[in-house]
N, C-alpha and C positions, 0 to 999 in steps of 0.2 A: 219180817221174821217168820211169819207163818207159811208163806208160799214161795218167796223168791229163792231161798236156798234149794228147795226141792225142785223147782223148775230149772235152775242152772245145773243142778246135779244130773237131772234127766237129760238135758241137752248135751252136757259134757260127756256123760257116759255113752250116749248114742253116738256122738262124734268119734269117741275113742274106739268103740266097737266097730264102727263102719270103717275106720282107717285100717284096723287090723285085718278085717275080712277082705277088704279091697287089696291090701298088700299080699295076702295069701292066695288071692284069686278065687275065693269062695263066694260065688254070686248066686246063691240059691236060697233055701229056706231060712238060713241063719241071718242073711242080710235083709230079705224082703218081708219076713214075718216075725222071726224071733227078736230081731233088733228093735222094731217099734213096740213089740209086746214088753220087752225088758225095760225100755225107756219109760213106757207108761207105768210099769210097776214101780220104778224108782220114784216117779212123780207121785203116785198114789201113796207110797210108803212114807215119803218125807214131807208131803204137804199136809198141814193141819188146819186147813180152812174148811168151809162148808161144802156141801155136795155141789151146789151150782158153780161156785168158784173153781172147784177141782175139775169139773167137767169142762169149763171154759179154758182152763189151763191145759187140759189134755188136748183140746182142739187147737190151741196155740202151739202145742208141742209138735203137731204134725207138720205145719209149714216150716218150723224151725229145723226139724230133721231133714226135710227136703232141701232147704237152703244149704244145709251142710253138704249134702250129696252134690248139689250144684257147684258149690265151692270146690269140692274135690274132683270136679270135672267128670262126674258120673252121669248126671242127668241134665237135660235141657228143659225147656218150657213144657213140651208135650209129655216127656217122661215124668216131669214133676207133677203134672196134673194127673197122670195115670197113677203115680205113687201115692198121691193124696187119697185116692179111692182105695188103694190097697192098705195104706197105713192106718186109716181111721179105726177100723175094727180091732186090730191087735192093740193099738194104743189104748182104746177105751176099755177093752177087756183087761189089759195089764194094769191100768189105773185102778179098776175095781178090785182086782186081786191084791194089789199092793196095799190099798187102803184097808181091806179086810184083814190082811196079814198083820198090819200095824196094830189094829184093835185087838186081835187075838193075842199077839205077843205081849202087848202092854198089860193085858189082863193076867198073863202068866208070869209077869215080872221076869222075863228072860233077860239075863244079865248082858248078853251080847247083842241085844236087839237093835242097837243104833248103828252098828257097823257091819255085822256079819251078813244080814240079808242084802245090804247095799252091795257088798262085794260079790255076792252070789248073782244078783241081777246084772251087774256090770259084766261078769264073766260068762253068763249064760249064752248070749249070742256068739261070743268068740269060741266057746267050747263046741257049740252045735256046728258052727261054720267049719272049724278044724276037723271035726268028725265027718262032716259032709265032704269037705275037700273040693277039688276041682272036678269038672265033669270027667267021668271015667273015659269016655271016648267022644269023638266028634259026633255031633247030633246030625241026623239025616236032613237033607235039604227039604224045604217046604215050598209050596207054590200058592200064589194068589191069582185067581181068575176074575177079570172084570170084563163084562160084555156090554155092547151097545148095538142097537139095530139102526142102520143108516138107510135112508130112502134112495139109494143108488145101487148100481150093480157092483159085483165083486171087483171088476177091473178098475172102475172108478174109485172105489173105496181104497184099493191098494195104491193107486196113484196119488190119492189125497192124504194117505196116512202120514202122521208125523209123530216123532217121539214127544213125550209130554214136555220136555224142555224146550221144544220148538213152538209150542202153542203160545200165541201172544194174547194173553188176557190176564186179569188180576188173579193172583194165586188164591186158592181157597183159604178160608179162615184158619184152618188147621195149619197150613204152611206159614201164614202170616204171624201166628202167635208163638212159633218156636221151631218148627221143622225147617230144614234148609229148603229154599225155593230157587228155581232155575232163573238164570239170567239170559244166556245165549248158548249157541252150539257152534262147534267148529268141525269141519270134515264132512264126509259123504256117507250115505247109507244105501247106495244104489246097487252095489255088487258085493259078492262074497269076498271077504277080506278087507273091505272098507272099514276105516276106523273113524268114529265120531266121538268127540269130547264134549260133554255137556257140562257147562260151567254154572256153578251155584254160588249163592252169596256166601257159602261157608266152605267152598272147595270145588271139587269136580268129580265126575264119573266118566270113565272112558269105556266105550262099547265097541266091539268088533262084530261085524255082520258075518254070520255063519251059514245062512241059508236064505236064498231069494227065489221064490216061486210066484211070479206075477199073478195076482188074483187069488192066491191060495195061502201063502205063508211068507213071513219075514221074521227071521230069528237072529238073535244076537247073544253074545256072551260079554259079561262085564270083566274087563281085564285090569281095571284100576278103579278104586273107590277111595275117596278122601273127602267126606262131607260131614264128619263129626260123629257118625254113628257106628264106627268100626268096632266098638266094644259091645254093641247091642245086636247088630245084624250085618251080615255081609252079603251083598247082592251077587248072585252067580250068573244070571242071564235071564232070557225071556223070549217071547215070540208074539207076533201078531198073526192070528189065524182068521181067515175069511170064509164064511159059509154063505153061499147064494141061497136066498129064500124065495118062495113063490111070490110073484108080484113085482119082482125086480129089486127088492131090498136085500141088504146084506147084514149078517150078524158078524161083527168084528169083536174078537176075543183077545184081550191082552193077558198073557200068562207071564207072571213074574216069579222067578225062582230065587230063593235066598237061603242062606245058611243061618239058622237061629243060634244066637250066642248066649241068651238068657234062659234060665230055668227057675222054677218048674214051668214046663211048657203050657200046662192048662191055664196058668195065670197070664203069661205073656202072649200066647198065640192070638187070643181075640183082639188084644190091643194092636199088635202088629198088623193083623188083617184089617182092622178098622182104618188104620193109617194108610195101608196099602190101597184100599178101595177109594179112599178120599183123594189120594194123590193120583191114582191111575184114572 
């Protein structure tokens, strides 16, 4: 009686707000920050247990909200882990504010204190999301560069280069816990115009070779992507660049270009770059 109604209300209000924001295409501040804040405020306002239990319930609310987004097919395992780090702060702040507001309004004998603040908290992320709306314009492409030095000359490095999907080893932990991981490839990447399809456990990516300079550069464009992240990021293309170093070694740089689809960028860019470096 003291905590279950508040927890269920916080989870249900969060699910309802997320469904509305996703339906309207608002994937910004309202969804990633205001929604967990408002859910935490609902929890703090309606739970009448002690501080320790309230904090534990707030921490339980975070995975509950993430499971809701997973159910709505918004987040996978990696995105869920990233959202856990993003949601904790707003949920705890909202819980503290909600609990404080309950104490203040109770002391004031506010006649509508049991329902009016609840509706305000439920409506808050929806209102912010609708005001924010969809992105005004397409966001500019971003790039990730990953370099490695090989103890061979540039010609040898070029001849030995393979797309990540062709490397035969156990996928990194990041891929095993949630991101799509490669299975095999079809096609060629020897000449301009060649098409190579990289098959993943969750779909495929098709690349077309756009530039071949033996010992210097191999570039490609992504002409088809279907691996489950199309609402988060859209791959545009990339290139392998080879720089001959003194002593016979070669620096190989993989440049990956992508179109970001999530905002605010200061929040999501480091996560995308982290994943990109681990995969590349």
